[in-house]
C-alpha positions in Angstrom: -93.2 55.5 10.6 -93.1 59.0 8.9 -95.7 61.5 10.0 -98.7 61.7 7.6 -98.7 64.9 5.6 -102.1 66.6 5.1 -103.7 65.3 1.9 -104.5 68.8 0.6 -101.4 70.7 1.9 -100.7 73.9 -0.1 -103.9 73.7 -2.2 -106.6 76.4 -2.5 -110.3 75.4 -2.6 -113.5 77.1 -3.2 -116.6 75.5 -1.6 -119.8 76.8 -3.1 -122.5 76.3 -0.5 -120.2 76.1 2.5 -122.8 76.8 5.1 -125.6 74.7 6.5 -129.3 75.6 6.1 -130.0 74.8 9.7 -128.4 73.4 12.9 -126.0 70.6 12.3 -123.4 69.6 9.7 -124.4 69.6 6.1 -122.4 68.6 3.0 -120.9 72.0 2.5 -119.8 72.5 6.1 -118.4 69.1 6.5 -116.4 69.4 3.2 -115.0 72.8 4.2 -113.9 71.6 7.6 -112.3 68.5 6.2 -110.5 70.4 3.5 -109.1 72.8 6.1 -108.0 69.9 8.3 -106.2 68.4 5.4 -104.2 71.6 4.8 -106.2 73.5 2.2 -106.9 77.2 2.3 -110.7 77.4 1.7 -112.9 80.2 0.4 -116.3 79.6 1.9 -119.0 80.8 -0.5 -122.6 81.1 0.4 -125.6 83.4 -0.5 -126.2 83.7 3.3 -123.0 85.1 4.7 -124.0 84.2 8.3 -123.9 80.5 7.3 -120.5 80.8 5.8 -119.3 82.7 9.0 -120.5 79.7 11.1 -118.2 77.4 9.1 -115.4 79.9 9.2 -115.6 80.1 13.0 -115.3 76.3 13.3 -112.3 76.2 10.9 -110.5 79.0 12.7 -111.1 77.4 16.1 -109.2 74.4 14.8 -106.4 76.5 13.4 -107.3 76.2 9.8 -107.1 78.8 7.0 -110.3 80.1 5.4 -112.2 83.2 4.4 -115.8 83.9 3.4 -117.4 85.3 0.2 -121.0 86.2 -0.2 -122.3 85.3 -3.7 -125.4 84.4 -5.6 -123.9 81.8 -7.9 -126.8 82.0 -10.4 -125.1 85.3 -11.4 -122.1 85.3 -13.7 -120.6 88.4 -12.0 -120.7 86.8 -8.6 -119.0 83.7 -9.9 -116.3 85.7 -11.5 -115.8 87.7 -8.3 -115.7 84.5 -6.3 -112.8 83.1 -8.3 -111.0 86.4 -8.3 -111.3 86.6 -4.5 -109.7 83.1 -4.1 -106.8 84.1 -6.4 -106.3 87.5 -4.7 -106.3 86.0 -1.2 -104.5 82.8 -1.7 -102.6 83.1 -5.0 -104.0 80.2 -6.9 -107.0 77.9 -7.4 -106.8 74.1 -7.2 -110.2 72.8 -6.2 -113.8 73.8 -6.8 -116.8 72.1 -5.1 -120.3 72.9 -6.3 -122.8 72.0 -3.6 -125.7 74.4 -3.8 -129.1 72.8 -4.7 -132.8 72.9 -4.0 -135.5 70.2 -4.1 -138.8 70.0 -6.0 -141.1 67.0 -5.3 -143.4 67.1 -8.3 -144.2 65.4 -11.5 -144.1 67.1 -14.9 -147.9 67.5 -14.7 -147.8 69.1 -11.3 -144.7 71.3 -11.4 -145.1 75.0 -12.0 -143.0 76.5 -14.8 -141.4 79.0 -12.5 -140.4 76.3 -10.0 -138.9 74.2 -12.8 -136.9 77.1 -14.1 -135.6 78.1 -10.7 -134.5 74.5 -9.9 -132.6 74.3 -13.1 -131.0 77.6 -12.5 -129.8 76.7 -8.9 -128.9 73.0 -9.5 -127.4 73.2 -13.0 -126.6 76.8 -14.1 -124.6 77.4 -10.9 -122.2 74.5 -11.8 -121.8 76.0 -15.3 -121.1 79.5 -14.2 -118.7 78.6 -11.3 -116.8 76.2 -13.5 -116.7 78.7 -16.4 -114.6 81.1 -14.4 -112.7 78.6 -12.3 -111.3 76.4 -15.1 -109.1 79.0 -16.8 -107.5 79.9 -13.5 -106.9 76.2 -12.7 -105.3 75.7 -16.1 -103.0 78.7 -15.4 -101.8 76.9 -12.2 -101.2 73.6 -13.9 -104.6 71.9 -13.3 -107.1 71.2 -10.7 -110.1 69.2 -9.5 -113.8 70.1 -9.8 -116.3 68.2 -7.7 -120.0 68.5 -8.3 -122.5 67.3 -5.7 -125.2 65.3 -7.6 -127.5 62.8 -6.1 -128.6 59.2 -6.5 -131.7 60.9 -7.9 -129.6 61.5 -11.0 -129.3 57.8 -11.7 -132.6 56.4 -10.4 -136.2 57.6 -10.3 -136.9 59.4 -7.1 -140.5 60.6 -7.1 -139.1 64.1 -7.7 -139.0 64.6 -11.5 -137.6 68.1 -11.6 -134.9 67.3 -9.1 -134.0 64.0 -10.8 -133.7 65.8 -14.1 -131.4 68.4 -12.7 -129.1 65.9 -11.1 -129.0 63.8 -14.3 -128.0 67.0 -16.0 -125.2 67.5 -13.4 -123.9 64.0 -14.1 -123.9 64.6 -17.9 -122.3 68.0 -17.4 -119.6 66.4 -15.2 -118.6 63.9 -17.9 -118.6 66.5 -20.6 -116.5 68.9 -18.6 -114.1 66.1 -17.8 -113.7 65.3 -21.5 -113.3 69.0 -22.5 -110.6 69.7 -20.0 -108.8 66.5 -19.2 -105.8 67.4 -21.4 -105.6 70.6 -19.4 -105.1 68.5 -16.3 -108.4 69.6 -14.9 -110.3 66.6 -13.4 -114.1 66.8 -13.0 -116.1 64.3 -11.0 -119.4 64.1 -9.2 -120.5 62.7 -5.9 -124.0 61.2 -5.8 -125.1 61.0 -2.1 -127.8 58.7 -1.1 -130.2 59.2 1.9 -127.8 61.3 4.0 -129.2 63.1 7.0 -128.4 66.8 6.7 -130.0 70.1 7.9 -131.6 70.4 4.5 -133.8 67.3 5.0 -134.0 67.3 8.7 -137.1 69.5 8.8 -138.9 67.4 6.1 -138.7 64.0 7.8 -140.6 62.4 10.6 -138.9 59.9 12.9 -140.6 57.1 11.0 -139.4 58.4 7.6 -135.9 58.8 8.9 -135.8 55.3 10.2 -137.2 54.0 6.8 -134.4 55.8 5.0 -131.8 54.3 7.3 -133.1 50.8 6.9 -133.4 51.0 3.1 -129.7 50.4 2.2 -127.3 47.5 2.1 -125.5 48.7 5.2 -128.6 49.7 7.1 -126.9 52.8 8.5 -127.5 56.5 8.2 -125.2 58.7 6.1 -124.1 62.2 7.1 -122.4 65.2 5.5 -119.1 63.8 6.8 -119.5 60.9 4.4 -119.9 63.2 1.5 -117.0 65.4 2.8 -114.5 62.5 2.9 -115.4 61.5 -0.6 -114.7 65.1 -1.7 -111.3 65.0 0.1 -110.4 61.9 -2.0 -111.5 63.5 -5.3 -109.7 66.7 -4.4 -106.4 65.0 -3.5 -103.6 63.5 -5.6 -104.9 60.1 -4.5 -107.5 60.4 -7.3 -105.1 61.8 -9.9 -106.3 59.1 -12.4 -110.0 59.6 -11.7 -112.1 61.9 -13.9 -115.5 61.9 -15.5 -117.0 59.6 -12.8 -120.1 59.8 -10.6 -119.1 58.4 -7.2 -122.1 57.1 -5.3 -121.9 57.5 -1.6 -125.1 55.8 -0.6 -124.6 52.7 1.6 -125.3 50.6 -1.5 -128.9 51.6 -2.0 -128.5 52.0 -5.8 -127.1 48.5 -6.1 -130.2 46.7 -4.7 -133.9 46.2 -5.2 -136.2 47.4 -2.5 -136.4 45.2 0.6 -139.6 43.3 -0.1 -139.2 40.4 2.3 
């Protein structure tokens, strides 16, 4: 049996939000590690450089290829610099993963205007700006894959109206970008994680809440950043060459069922 080739061999990826907000493995760190294990050269982008450096150390310990770039991706100049850094270091750009996001648990009545604007800036504008500068360079190289991390909150009510609105916007943006650039061989997809347990939510949940989340899905198991990372590997690889404009739910089936009432 022939030896399996790495699924992302020779590809160059930017992972925006490559660090974890606390101890453990979040979506960005897991995605970055798996990309490197599958042969990609990865530019690890984060506004907190120490978080990116943690991911870098893990990749280098395993013999992978990666570098770090500090950026505030709500700023166009930083996004342009990020893309330039990937090209300068690795010669091309094939994959962009947009992961950064924040949470607001309010209704439209309760939310402050400043909090609404900030959430839209971080959750939606960053995808626009990163993609704005990445897409032309992908086209120059013959195409690429953009993966936006959305949420099941973008397709279901979630008791977090600002967050739900922002993730629905990411889903719509994903489909529109896929349509705009499909003939350029740039595929654009989103991943909508369910109740995954990551450093971002760990400090918000009691043990009882964590168990309730675990029990709420068809599978009755807890998701992690690794589940999101493996979905990103698929969407970044040639295995998904005919997949674009989709929102891939990674949620243990929770969006396909009614709440467990009996």
